Biotite code that builds the C-alpha atoms (Angstrom):
import biotite.structure as struc

atoms = struc.array([
    struc.Atom([-124.287, -2.893, -7.815], chain_id="A", res_id=1, res_name="MET", atom_name="CA", element="C"),
    struc.Atom([-125.424, -6.808, -6.876], chain_id="A", res_id=2, res_name="VAL", atom_name="CA", element="C"),
    struc.Atom([-122.129, -8.383, -7.080], chain_id="A", res_id=3, res_name="TRP", atom_name="CA", element="C"),
    struc.Atom([-120.359, -6.101, -4.884], chain_id="A", res_id=4, res_name="LYS", atom_name="CA", element="C"),
    struc.Atom([-123.088, -7.428, -2.044], chain_id="A", res_id=5, res_name="LYS", atom_name="CA", element="C"),
    struc.Atom([-121.571, -10.838, -2.961], chain_id="A", res_id=6, res_name="TYR", atom_name="CA", element="C"),
    struc.Atom([-117.840, -9.704, -2.645], chain_id="A", res_id=7, res_name="LEU", atom_name="CA", element="C"),
    struc.Atom([-118.723, -8.589, 0.303], chain_id="A", res_id=8, res_name="ASP", atom_name="CA", element="C"),
    struc.Atom([-120.223, -12.029, 1.363], chain_id="A", res_id=9, res_name="PHE", atom_name="CA", element="C"),
    struc.Atom([-117.532, -14.105, -0.014], chain_id="A", res_id=10, res_name="ILE", atom_name="CA", element="C"),
    struc.Atom([-114.715, -11.967, 1.764], chain_id="A", res_id=11, res_name="LEU", atom_name="CA", element="C"),
    struc.Atom([-116.535, -12.261, 4.987], chain_id="A", res_id=12, res_name="GLY", atom_name="CA", element="C"),
    struc.Atom([-116.341, -16.070, 5.003], chain_id="A", res_id=13, res_name="GLN", atom_name="CA", element="C"),
    struc.Atom([-112.636, -16.065, 3.669], chain_id="A", res_id=14, res_name="LEU", atom_name="CA", element="C"),
    struc.Atom([-112.291, -14.011, 7.113], chain_id="A", res_id=15, res_name="SER", atom_name="CA", element="C"),
    struc.Atom([-109.957, -16.527, 9.086], chain_id="A", res_id=16, res_name="GLU", atom_name="CA", element="C"),
    struc.Atom([-107.155, -16.342, 6.318], chain_id="A", res_id=17, res_name="LEU", atom_name="CA", element="C"),
    struc.Atom([-105.057, -13.397, 6.245], chain_id="A", res_id=18, res_name="GLU", atom_name="CA", element="C"),
    struc.Atom([-103.829, -11.441, 3.339], chain_id="A", res_id=19, res_name="ASP", atom_name="CA", element="C"),
    struc.Atom([-107.106, -11.572, 0.932], chain_id="A", res_id=20, res_name="ILE", atom_name="CA", element="C"),
    struc.Atom([-107.543, -9.305, -1.189], chain_id="A", res_id=21, res_name="THR", atom_name="CA", element="C"),
    struc.Atom([-109.152, -8.541, -4.741], chain_id="A", res_id=22, res_name="TYR", atom_name="CA", element="C"),
    struc.Atom([-109.213, -6.110, -7.603], chain_id="A", res_id=23, res_name="ARG", atom_name="CA", element="C"),
    struc.Atom([-111.679, -4.816, -9.684], chain_id="A", res_id=24, res_name="ALA", atom_name="CA", element="C"),
    struc.Atom([-111.381, -5.474, -12.985], chain_id="A", res_id=25, res_name="MET", atom_name="CA", element="C"),
    struc.Atom([-114.185, -4.475, -15.911], chain_id="A", res_id=26, res_name="MET", atom_name="CA", element="C"),
    struc.Atom([-117.089, -4.886, -13.359], chain_id="A", res_id=27, res_name="GLY", atom_name="CA", element="C"),
    struc.Atom([-115.721, -8.441, -12.298], chain_id="A", res_id=28, res_name="GLU", atom_name="CA", element="C"),
    struc.Atom([-113.228, -8.880, -9.279], chain_id="A", res_id=29, res_name="PHE", atom_name="CA", element="C"),
    struc.Atom([-110.099, -11.099, -9.266], chain_id="A", res_id=30, res_name="ILE", atom_name="CA", element="C"),
    struc.Atom([-109.844, -12.945, -5.367], chain_id="A", res_id=31, res_name="ILE", atom_name="CA", element="C"),
    struc.Atom([-105.991, -12.854, -4.516], chain_id="A", res_id=32, res_name="TYR", atom_name="CA", element="C"),
    struc.Atom([-104.529, -15.093, -1.442], chain_id="A", res_id=33, res_name="TYR", atom_name="CA", element="C"),
    struc.Atom([-101.257, -14.082, 0.045], chain_id="A", res_id=34, res_name="ARG", atom_name="CA", element="C"),
    struc.Atom([-100.389, -12.176, -3.549], chain_id="A", res_id=35, res_name="GLY", atom_name="CA", element="C"),
    struc.Atom([-101.550, -15.151, -6.152], chain_id="A", res_id=36, res_name="LYS", atom_name="CA", element="C"),
    struc.Atom([-104.610, -15.221, -8.197], chain_id="A", res_id=37, res_name="ILE", atom_name="CA", element="C"),
    struc.Atom([-107.105, -17.569, -6.763], chain_id="A", res_id=38, res_name="VAL", atom_name="CA", element="C"),
    struc.Atom([-109.986, -17.232, -8.808], chain_id="A", res_id=39, res_name="GLY", atom_name="CA", element="C"),
    struc.Atom([-112.418, -13.970, -8.745], chain_id="A", res_id=40, res_name="GLY", atom_name="CA", element="C"),
    struc.Atom([-116.666, -13.137, -8.578], chain_id="A", res_id=41, res_name="ILE", atom_name="CA", element="C"),
    struc.Atom([-118.643, -13.160, -11.999], chain_id="A", res_id=42, res_name="TYR", atom_name="CA", element="C"),
    struc.Atom([-121.819, -12.170, -12.018], chain_id="A", res_id=43, res_name="ASP", atom_name="CA", element="C"),
    struc.Atom([-122.588, -13.736, -9.205], chain_id="A", res_id=44, res_name="ASP", atom_name="CA", element="C"),
    struc.Atom([-120.465, -16.946, -9.000], chain_id="A", res_id=45, res_name="ARG", atom_name="CA", element="C"),
    struc.Atom([-117.302, -17.529, -7.308], chain_id="A", res_id=46, res_name="LEU", atom_name="CA", element="C"),
    struc.Atom([-115.078, -19.639, -9.886], chain_id="A", res_id=47, res_name="LEU", atom_name="CA", element="C"),
    struc.Atom([-111.450, -20.691, -8.899], chain_id="A", res_id=48, res_name="VAL", atom_name="CA", element="C"),
    struc.Atom([-108.930, -21.987, -11.148], chain_id="A", res_id=49, res_name="LYS", atom_name="CA", element="C"),
    struc.Atom([-108.898, -25.579, -11.808], chain_id="A", res_id=50, res_name="PRO", atom_name="CA", element="C"),
    struc.Atom([-105.552, -26.389, -10.160], chain_id="A", res_id=51, res_name="VAL", atom_name="CA", element="C"),
    struc.Atom([-105.507, -30.127, -9.033], chain_id="A", res_id=52, res_name="LYS", atom_name="CA", element="C"),
    struc.Atom([-106.122, -29.239, -5.559], chain_id="A", res_id=53, res_name="SER", atom_name="CA", element="C"),
    struc.Atom([-108.846, -27.468, -6.418], chain_id="A", res_id=54, res_name="ALA", atom_name="CA", element="C"),
    struc.Atom([-110.203, -30.469, -8.137], chain_id="A", res_id=55, res_name="ILE", atom_name="CA", element="C"),
    struc.Atom([-109.175, -32.938, -5.863], chain_id="A", res_id=56, res_name="SER", atom_name="CA", element="C"),
    struc.Atom([-111.031, -30.304, -3.053], chain_id="A", res_id=57, res_name="TYR", atom_name="CA", element="C"),
    struc.Atom([-114.498, -30.435, -4.902], chain_id="A", res_id=58, res_name="ILE", atom_name="CA", element="C"),
    struc.Atom([-114.808, -33.089, -7.365], chain_id="A", res_id=59, res_name="PRO", atom_name="CA", element="C"),
    struc.Atom([-118.528, -32.728, -8.523], chain_id="A", res_id=60, res_name="THR", atom_name="CA", element="C"),
    struc.Atom([-117.708, -28.936, -9.500], chain_id="A", res_id=61, res_name="ALA", atom_name="CA", element="C"),
    struc.Atom([-118.809, -27.829, -12.615], chain_id="A", res_id=62, res_name="ARG", atom_name="CA", element="C"),
    struc.Atom([-116.292, -26.128, -15.466], chain_id="A", res_id=63, res_name="TYR", atom_name="CA", element="C"),
    struc.Atom([-117.817, -22.260, -16.242], chain_id="A", res_id=64, res_name="GLU", atom_name="CA", element="C"),
    struc.Atom([-116.613, -19.916, -17.997], chain_id="A", res_id=65, res_name="LEU", atom_name="CA", element="C"),
    struc.Atom([-115.883, -16.392, -16.274], chain_id="A", res_id=66, res_name="PRO", atom_name="CA", element="C"),
    struc.Atom([-116.994, -14.216, -19.779], chain_id="A", res_id=67, res_name="TYR", atom_name="CA", element="C"),
    struc.Atom([-116.762, -15.299, -23.575], chain_id="A", res_id=68, res_name="GLU", atom_name="CA", element="C"),
    struc.Atom([-113.161, -16.012, -24.326], chain_id="A", res_id=69, res_name="GLY", atom_name="CA", element="C"),
    struc.Atom([-111.743, -17.376, -21.144], chain_id="A", res_id=70, res_name="ALA", atom_name="CA", element="C"),
    struc.Atom([-110.624, -19.847, -19.862], chain_id="A", res_id=71, res_name="LYS", atom_name="CA", element="C"),
    struc.Atom([-112.782, -22.923, -18.145], chain_id="A", res_id=72, res_name="GLU", atom_name="CA", element="C"),
    struc.Atom([-113.217, -22.403, -14.359], chain_id="A", res_id=73, res_name="MET", atom_name="CA", element="C"),
    struc.Atom([-114.282, -24.027, -11.558], chain_id="A", res_id=74, res_name="LEU", atom_name="CA", element="C"),
    struc.Atom([-117.709, -23.159, -10.016], chain_id="A", res_id=75, res_name="LEU", atom_name="CA", element="C"),
    struc.Atom([-117.581, -22.760, -5.885], chain_id="A", res_id=76, res_name="VAL", atom_name="CA", element="C"),
    struc.Atom([-121.318, -23.759, -5.048], chain_id="A", res_id=77, res_name="ASP", atom_name="CA", element="C"),
    struc.Atom([-120.826, -24.348, -1.206], chain_id="A", res_id=78, res_name="GLU", atom_name="CA", element="C"),
    struc.Atom([-120.064, -20.490, -0.210], chain_id="A", res_id=79, res_name="VAL", atom_name="CA", element="C"),
    struc.Atom([-121.967, -20.863, 2.732], chain_id="A", res_id=80, res_name="ASP", atom_name="CA", element="C"),
    struc.Atom([-119.167, -23.210, 4.208], chain_id="A", res_id=81, res_name="ASN", atom_name="CA", element="C"),
    struc.Atom([-116.432, -20.341, 5.695], chain_id="A", res_id=82, res_name="LYS", atom_name="CA", element="C"),
    struc.Atom([-114.504, -24.168, 6.927], chain_id="A", res_id=83, res_name="ASP", atom_name="CA", element="C"),
    struc.Atom([-115.095, -25.317, 3.394], chain_id="A", res_id=84, res_name="PHE", atom_name="CA", element="C"),
    struc.Atom([-114.043, -22.344, 1.528], chain_id="A", res_id=85, res_name="LEU", atom_name="CA", element="C"),
    struc.Atom([-110.852, -21.490, 3.510], chain_id="A", res_id=86, res_name="THR", atom_name="CA", element="C"),
    struc.Atom([-110.171, -24.629, 3.545], chain_id="A", res_id=87, res_name="GLY", atom_name="CA", element="C"),
    struc.Atom([-109.967, -24.752, -0.515], chain_id="A", res_id=88, res_name="LEU", atom_name="CA", element="C"),
    struc.Atom([-108.048, -21.343, -0.726], chain_id="A", res_id=89, res_name="PHE", atom_name="CA", element="C"),
    struc.Atom([-105.598, -23.379, 1.766], chain_id="A", res_id=90, res_name="ASN", atom_name="CA", element="C"),
    struc.Atom([-105.530, -26.393, -0.615], chain_id="A", res_id=91, res_name="ALA", atom_name="CA", element="C"),
    struc.Atom([-104.614, -24.620, -3.308], chain_id="A", res_id=92, res_name="MET", atom_name="CA", element="C"),
    struc.Atom([-102.267, -22.056, -2.640], chain_id="A", res_id=93, res_name="TYR", atom_name="CA", element="C"),
    struc.Atom([-99.206, -24.346, -2.819], chain_id="A", res_id=94, res_name="ASP", atom_name="CA", element="C"),
    struc.Atom([-100.201, -24.909, -6.772], chain_id="A", res_id=95, res_name="GLU", atom_name="CA", element="C"),
    struc.Atom([-100.880, -21.626, -7.910], chain_id="A", res_id=96, res_name="LEU", atom_name="CA", element="C"),
    struc.Atom([-98.279, -19.561, -10.126], chain_id="A", res_id=97, res_name="PRO", atom_name="CA", element="C"),
    struc.Atom([-96.522, -16.459, -8.475], chain_id="A", res_id=98, res_name="ASN", atom_name="CA", element="C"),
    struc.Atom([-97.533, -13.544, -10.344], chain_id="A", res_id=99, res_name="LEU", atom_name="CA", element="C"),
    struc.Atom([-95.531, -12.334, -12.955], chain_id="A", res_id=100, res_name="LYS", atom_name="CA", element="C"),
    struc.Atom([-93.189, -9.491, -12.053], chain_id="A", res_id=101, res_name="LYS", atom_name="CA", element="C"),
    struc.Atom([-93.761, -6.301, -13.946], chain_id="A", res_id=102, res_name="LYS", atom_name="CA", element="C"),
    struc.Atom([-90.698, -5.182, -15.649], chain_id="A", res_id=103, res_name="LYS", atom_name="CA", element="C"),
])
């Protein structure tokens, strides 16, 4: 699967960060950083939540739909820059919502 190779590449780029995990969902991959959803791999694109810190970190980012009917997310183009990606995830972390506890 093409997306799995892209996922492996992105995970490698994020290897400096602790506690990066992912979950497959309907052919896509949701990416978690220290237990919070940062974004995901949708087709061959890394999209992140459009929180204020991400918008200011990548002010030229395009908004794209991960899939039909979803909320827009920010497209991350600089996936080849490991320091950039690590910085982006660190900048976003405090602003990301905690996951809701299952009842």
